[in-house]
N, C-alpha and C positions, 0 to 999 in steps of 0.2 A: 595547551591544545587538547581537546577531548578526543578520546578514541571512539571507534565506530560503535562499540557496545554502549557507551554512555549516550551517544547521539540516538541510538535505537531506543534506549530506555526512555529518553525524553520524548521522542516521537510517540511511543506507545502510550505513555501516561497522558499526553496532550490529546491524543485521539480518543482514548477512553473517556476523558473528561468531557470532550465535545459531544460524544455520543450520549453520555448520561444527561448533559444539558439539553439535548434534543429530545429526551424522553425515552431513550432505549435502556433496556436492562443490559448490563455488560458483566461478563464473567471472565475470569482469568484462569486458564488451565493450570493445574498444579504441576510443577516440575518444568523441565526444559525439553521434553521429548516430543512435543507436538509440533506440527508444521505451522499451526496457527497460533497467533498471539492472544487473540480475544475471541469470545463467543458473544455475539450480539443477538439479543432477543427483541424482535419487533412486535411481539404479541401474537404472532402467527408462526413464524419460522425462526429457527436458530441458524445464524450465519457464522461460519468459521472464517475469521478474518486474519490475514497476515498484514501487519503494519510495516510500512516502508517509509524511508526518508528520501525525498527527491533532491536532486542537485541541478544547478543550471548547466546544461550541456552545450547550448549554443545561445546566441543573444535572445531568441524568442522561444526557447525550448527548454523543458526540464526533463529529466530522465530518472528512472528508478529501476532496480534489479527485479526481475520476475523469476528468479531462481535463487536457491540457497547455495552457499559456498561453505564447505567444511574441509578440514584437513584431518585425515585419519591415517595413523601409522606412517606419517610423513608424506602421504599422497593427497593431492588436491582433488576434491570432488565437487561437481555441480549437479544440482537436481532441480527439476521444475516442481511447481506446486500443484499441477493438474491432479485432480481426484483427491487432493489433500485439503484444499481450502475452497471456500465459495467466493471470496472477494479479497481484493487488496484495498486497504485504506491507506492513502499516501499523503504525507504531510510535506509541504514545501516550506522549510524554516524561514526563508526570506520574507514570506508574506503570511505565514501561518495558515495558509489555505489548505483545506483537505480535499482529496479526490477519492471517489468510490468507484472502483473498477471491478466488474465481474471477472472471475478467473477465466471464463470462456471468451472474454473480449481482449484479454491481455496477450501480448506476445510471449514467447517462451524464454527469452534471454534477458533483454532489457526492453523497456517501453518508454517512448518519448511522448510527451504531451506538448502540443504547440499552442502558443497564445495567439499568433497571427502569422500570415504568410501572404506573399504576392499572388499565389494561386490557390485554388481549392481543388484538392486531389483526394480521391477516395481512400488512399492509404494514410492520410494525415489523421492523427488522433488529436482532436481539438480539446484543449484543457477545459473549456467551458462546458463541453458535453459531459464531463465527469465530476464537476464541482459538487462537493458534498452539500446536501440540503437535508432538512429534517425528515424527508421521506425517501432517502436514498435506498436503504435495503429493500 
């Protein structure tokens, strides 16, 4: 069984590859100290992107963390990405689908993307609205 670091590395490289295939220039920051994993250049703007791996949360819903989790001096810390990144690029391994979510549209703890529901409610984040396309950023 792979650990979370290995899963994250796989997600990051697959996201970078898809972005490059779509025609974007992708840079990787040196070191491990930045809140973003990639810098995506769309020819006009540089986007600081945090890559995340989603998991199935409920039968028609996937979820991903919108905060970082670290342990320092034996204490657990959580921190949001507000002001630190421009977008999340989320990969759902079961389908290999990518989702592009502006940090301003993301919730602060965890975010759920729903595939379908019996009702349409303003608080539902529809997965289809965030599906990656070649003109996402």
